[in-house]
MARLUMMAR-615255 format. One record per atom (N, C-alpha, C): residue number from 0; residue in three letters; x, y, z. Coordinates in steps of 0.2 Angstrom, whole numbers, plus 5000, padded with zeros to 4 digits. Atoms other than C-alpha are relative to their C-alpha. Layout:
N
   n res   c1   c2   c3
 NUM ALA    X    Y    Z
...
This chain:
121
   n res   c1   c2   c3
   0 MET 5008 4997 4997
   0 MET 4984 4939 5072
   0 MET 4997 4999 4993
   1 ILE 5007 5000 5005
   1 ILE 4967 4934 5062
   1 ILE 4998 5006 5000
   2 THR 5006 4993 5001
   2 THR 4957 4948 5055
   2 THR 4994 4997 5001
   3 THR 5007 5002 5000
   3 THR 4941 4948 5058
   3 THR 4996 5002 4995
   4 PRO 5005 4996 5005
   4 PRO 4926 4951 5046
   4 PRO 5000 5007 5001
   5 GLU 5000 4993 5000
   5 GLU 4924 4969 5055
   5 GLU 5004 5004 4999
   6 HIS 4995 4997 5003
   6 HIS 4941 4973 5052
   6 HIS 5001 5001 4992
   7 ASN 4999 5000 5008
   7 ASN 4941 4968 5034
   7 ASN 4996 5004 4998
   8 GLU 5005 4997 5003
   8 GLU 4926 4977 5031
   8 GLU 5002 5008 5001
   9 LYS 4998 4993 5000
   9 LYS 4933 4993 5039
   9 LYS 5006 5002 4996
  10 ILE 4993 4998 5003
  10 ILE 4950 4992 5031
  10 ILE 4995 5003 4991
  11 ALA 5003 4999 5007
  11 ALA 4938 4990 5014
  11 ALA 4997 5007 4998
  12 LYS 5003 4996 5002
  12 LYS 4928 5003 5016
  12 LYS 5004 5008 5001
  13 LEU 4994 4996 4999
  13 LEU 4943 5015 5021
  13 LEU 5001 5004 4994
  14 THR 5000 4997 5005
  14 THR 4945 5030 5009
  14 THR 5008 5001 4997
  15 PHE 4993 4999 5002
  15 PHE 4961 5031 5000
  15 PHE 5003 5006 5000
  16 ALA 4998 4993 5000
  16 ALA 4961 5049 4999
  16 ALA 5003 5003 5006
  17 VAL 4999 4998 4993
  17 VAL 4961 5050 5018
  17 VAL 5008 4998 5003
  18 VAL 4994 5003 4998
  18 VAL 4976 5039 5020
  18 VAL 5006 5004 4998
  19 TYR 4995 4998 5003
  19 TYR 4986 5045 5007
  19 TYR 5004 5006 5002
  20 PRO 4995 4995 4997
  20 PRO 4992 5061 5015
  20 PRO 5005 4997 5006
  21 HIS 4997 5002 4996
  21 HIS 4997 5051 5029
  21 HIS 5007 4996 4998
  22 TYR 4994 5003 5003
  22 TYR 5009 5041 5019
  22 TYR 5006 5005 4997
  23 VAL 4996 4997 5004
  23 VAL 5015 5055 5010
  23 VAL 5005 5003 5007
  24 THR 4996 4996 4994
  24 THR 5021 5064 5028
  24 THR 5003 4994 5004
  25 LYS 4996 5006 4998
  25 LYS 5028 5047 5034
  25 LYS 5005 5000 4995
  26 VAL 4994 4999 5003
  26 VAL 5040 5047 5021
  26 VAL 5003 5005 4999
  27 GLU 4995 4991 5000
  27 GLU 5046 5065 5019
  27 GLU 5002 5001 5006
  28 ARG 4998 5000 4993
  28 ARG 5045 5064 5038
  28 ARG 5008 4998 5001
  29 LYS 4994 5006 5000
  29 LYS 5060 5051 5035
  29 LYS 5006 5003 4994
  30 GLY 4997 4999 5004
  30 GLY 5068 5060 5022
  30 GLY 4999 4998 4991
  31 ARG 5001 5003 5007
  31 ARG 5060 5051 5006
  31 ARG 4997 5005 4997
  32 THR 5005 4995 5004
  32 THR 5049 5060 4992
  32 THR 4995 4996 4999
  33 LYS 5005 5002 5004
  33 LYS 5034 5060 4985
  33 LYS 5000 4994 4995
  34 GLU 5000 5004 5006
  34 GLU 5040 5053 4969
  34 GLU 5001 4994 5002
  35 GLU 4999 5008 5000
  35 GLU 5047 5039 4977
  35 GLU 4993 4995 5002
  36 LEU 5006 5004 4997
  36 LEU 5031 5034 4987
  36 LEU 4994 5000 4993
  37 HIS 5005 5001 5006
  37 HIS 5021 5037 4969
  37 HIS 5005 4994 4996
  38 GLN 4997 5005 5004
  38 GLN 5035 5025 4962
  38 GLN 4999 4993 5004
  39 VAL 5002 5006 4995
  39 VAL 5031 5012 4976
  39 VAL 4993 4997 4999
  40 ILE 5006 5002 5001
  40 ILE 5013 5013 4973
  40 ILE 4998 4999 4992
  41 GLU 5000 5005 5008
  41 GLU 5014 5010 4954
  41 GLU 5004 4995 4999
  42 TRP 4998 5007 5000
  42 TRP 5025 4996 4956
  42 TRP 4994 4995 5004
  43 LEU 5005 5004 4998
  43 LEU 5011 4988 4966
  43 LEU 4995 4999 4997
  44 THR 5005 5001 5002
  44 THR 4997 4994 4959
  44 THR 4999 5001 4992
  45 GLY 5000 4999 5008
  45 GLY 5001 4999 4940
  45 GLY 4996 5006 5000
  46 TYR 5003 4992 5002
  46 TYR 4993 5018 4944
  46 TYR 5007 5004 4999
  47 ASP 4994 4996 5000
  47 ASP 5005 5030 4937
  47 ASP 4996 5006 5004
  48 GLU 5002 4994 4996
  48 GLU 5004 5048 4944
  48 GLU 4993 5003 4998
  49 LYS 5006 4996 5002
  49 LYS 4989 5055 4934
  49 LYS 4994 4995 5003
  50 LYS 5007 5005 4998
  50 LYS 4977 5039 4938
  50 LYS 5000 5001 5008
  51 LEU 5000 4999 4993
  51 LEU 4983 5040 4956
  51 LEU 4996 5005 5001
  52 HIS 5002 4996 4998
  52 HIS 4978 5057 4958
  52 HIS 4990 5001 4997
  53 ASP 5006 5001 5002
  53 ASP 4962 5053 4948
  53 ASP 4995 4996 5005
  54 LEU 5003 5005 4995
  54 LEU 4957 5040 4961
  54 LEU 5001 5005 5008
  55 ILE 4998 4996 4994
  55 ILE 4962 5052 4975
  55 ILE 4994 5005 5000
  56 ASP 5006 4996 5001
  56 ASP 4949 5065 4968
  56 ASP 4994 4996 5001
  57 GLN 5007 5006 5001
  57 GLN 4936 5051 4965
  57 GLN 4998 4999 5008
  58 LYS 5003 5004 4992
  58 LYS 4937 5048 4986
  58 LYS 5000 4992 5000
  59 VAL 5002 5009 4998
  59 VAL 4937 5029 4982
  59 VAL 5004 4997 5005
  60 ASN 4996 5002 4994
  60 ASN 4940 5019 4996
  60 ASN 5005 4993 4998
  61 PHE 4997 5006 5000
  61 PHE 4951 5003 4997
  61 PHE 4998 4996 4996
  62 GLU 5004 5004 5003
  62 GLU 4940 4992 4990
  62 GLU 4999 5000 4992
  63 ALA 4999 4997 5007
  63 ALA 4939 5001 4974
  63 ALA 5007 5001 4998
  64 PHE 4993 4998 5002
  64 PHE 4957 5005 4974
  64 PHE 5003 4995 4998
  65 PHE 4996 5005 5002
  65 PHE 4963 4989 4972
  65 PHE 4996 4996 4996
  66 ASN 5003 5002 5007
  66 ASN 4949 4982 4962
  66 ASN 5002 5003 4993
  67 LYS 4997 4997 5006
  67 LYS 4955 4993 4949
  67 LYS 5007 4999 4999
  68 ALA 4992 5001 5001
  68 ALA 4974 4989 4951
  68 ALA 5001 4995 4997
  69 ARG 4996 5006 5003
  69 ARG 4985 4977 4941
  69 ARG 5006 4998 5005
  70 LEU 4995 5003 4996
  70 LEU 4994 4970 4955
  70 LEU 5005 4997 4999
  71 ASN 4996 5002 5000
  71 ASN 5011 4968 4954
  71 ASN 5001 4992 5001
  72 PRO 4998 5007 4999
  72 PRO 5015 4948 4951
  72 PRO 5007 4998 5004
  73 LEU 4994 5002 4994
  73 LEU 5030 4950 4964
  73 LEU 4997 5001 5006
  74 ALA 5003 5000 4993
  74 ALA 5018 4956 4978
  74 ALA 5000 4996 5003
  75 TYR 4999 5005 4996
  75 TYR 5018 4940 4985
  75 TYR 5006 5000 5004
  76 LYS 4994 5000 4997
  76 LYS 5036 4943 4990
  76 LYS 5000 5004 5006
  77 ILE 5001 4997 4996
  77 ILE 5030 4955 5001
  77 ILE 4998 4998 5007
  78 THR 5000 5004 4994
  78 THR 5033 4949 5019
  78 THR 5000 5003 5005
  79 GLY 4999 4997 4994
  79 GLY 5034 4952 5037
  79 GLY 4994 5002 5005
  80 VAL 5006 4997 4996
  80 VAL 5023 4961 5050
  80 VAL 4999 5006 5000
  81 ILE 5000 4994 5000
  81 ILE 5016 4976 5048
  81 ILE 4992 5002 5004
  82 CYS 5006 4998 4997
  82 CYS 5002 4984 5060
  82 CYS 4996 4993 5004
  83 GLY 5002 5005 4997
  83 GLY 5003 4969 5070
  83 GLY 4998 4995 4998
  84 TYR 5004 5007 5006
  84 TYR 4998 4955 5056
  84 TYR 5006 4998 4997
  85 ARG 4996 5002 5006
  85 ARG 5009 4945 5047
  85 ARG 4998 5000 4993
  86 ILE 5005 4998 5007
  86 ILE 5005 4949 5029
  86 ILE 5000 4993 4998
  87 GLU 4999 5006 5003
  87 GLU 5009 4930 5024
  87 GLU 4992 4997 5003
  88 GLU 5006 5004 4998
  88 GLU 4995 4924 5036
  88 GLU 4992 5005 4999
  89 ILE 5007 4995 5001
  89 ILE 4980 4938 5032
  89 ILE 4997 4994 4993
  90 GLU 5004 5005 5004
  90 GLU 4968 4927 5022
  90 GLU 4995 5004 4996
  91 ASN 5007 4994 5004
  91 ASN 4955 4943 5016
  91 ASN 5007 5001 4996
  92 THR 4995 4997 5008
  92 THR 4963 4947 4998
  92 THR 5001 5008 5001
  93 LEU 5000 4994 5001
  93 LEU 4960 4963 5001
  93 LEU 5002 5005 5006
  94 THR 4996 4999 4995
  94 THR 4966 4966 5018
  94 THR 5005 5000 4999
  95 LYS 4994 5001 5001
  95 LYS 4981 4959 5012
  95 LYS 5004 5004 4995
  96 GLN 4998 4994 5004
  96 GLN 4984 4971 4997
  96 GLN 5001 5006 5002
  97 VAL 5000 4993 4996
  97 VAL 4980 4985 5009
  97 VAL 5007 4999 5003
  98 ARG 4993 5002 4996
  98 ARG 4996 4977 5021
  98 ARG 5005 5001 4996
  99 TYR 4994 5002 5003
  99 TYR 5006 4974 5007
  99 TYR 5003 5008 4996
 100 LEU 4997 4994 5001
 100 LEU 5005 4993 5001
 100 LEU 5003 5004 5008
 101 ASP 4997 4997 4993
 101 ASP 5007 4999 5021
 101 ASP 5007 4999 5001
 102 LYS 4993 5003 4999
 102 LYS 5022 4987 5021
 102 LYS 5007 5004 4996
 103 LEU 4995 4994 5005
 103 LEU 5030 4997 5006
 103 LEU 5002 5006 5001
 104 VAL 4998 4992 4998
 104 VAL 5027 5014 5013
 104 VAL 5005 5000 5006
 105 ASP 4994 5001 4994
 105 ASP 5036 5008 5030
 105 ASP 5006 4999 4998
 106 GLU 4992 5001 5003
 106 GLU 5051 5001 5019
 106 GLU 5002 5005 4998
 107 LEU 4996 4994 5003
 107 LEU 5054 5017 5010
 107 LEU 5000 5006 5005
 108 ALA 4998 4996 4995
 108 ALA 5051 5026 5026
 108 ALA 5007 4999 5004
 109 LYS 4994 5001 4995
 109 LYS 5064 5017 5036
 109 LYS 5007 4999 4995
 110 GLY 4993 4998 5004
 110 GLY 5077 5020 5022
 110 GLY 5003 4994 4996
 111 LYS 4999 5005 5005
 111 LYS 5076 5004 5013
 111 LYS 5001 5002 4992
 112 LYS 4999 4997 5006
 112 LYS 5085 5005 4995
 112 LYS 4994 4997 4996
 113 MET 5003 5000 5004
 113 MET 5073 5006 4981
 113 MET 5000 4993 4997
 114 GLU 4998 5007 5001
 114 GLU 5079 4989 4974
 114 GLU 4996 4997 5004
 115 LYS 5002 5004 4995
 115 LYS 5075 4980 4988
 115 LYS 4992 5000 5002
 116 ILE 5008 4998 5001
 116 ILE 5057 4989 4991
 116 ILE 4996 4997 4994
 117 LEU 5004 5002 5007
 117 LEU 5053 4984 4972
 117 LEU 5000 4991 4999
 118 ARG 4998 5006 5000
 118 ARG 5059 4967 4975
 118 ARG 5004 4997 4993
 119 GLN 4996 5000 5006
 119 GLN 5072 4968 4962
 119 GLN 5006 4997 5001
 120 GLU 4992 5003 4998
 120 GLU 5086 4959 4972
 120 GLU 4997 4994 5001
């Protein structure tokens, strides 16, 4: 699936603070912890827990969230389909970064080992 400019704009304007509780609920419902979620987010973005909470308090959108991030150099290894989109085929950089995060959260919720999620194997 190819993303449209409208889809990309919608993703960019989404507020991270609105989506974050859904990530927490998703992983906790599947027996994972908020700490594991934070570990995954830190691996991808470089944000420690304090910085993550600052960004949530500031109600930044995904565009600002990823503009301030130090994306992990191994992020390109995050592949597969999420939300109907094959990550490797997404051309818009920001949309791809958001889908990276979605995919990591999905893998965490599905019980994947942390080493595999963090692309250490």
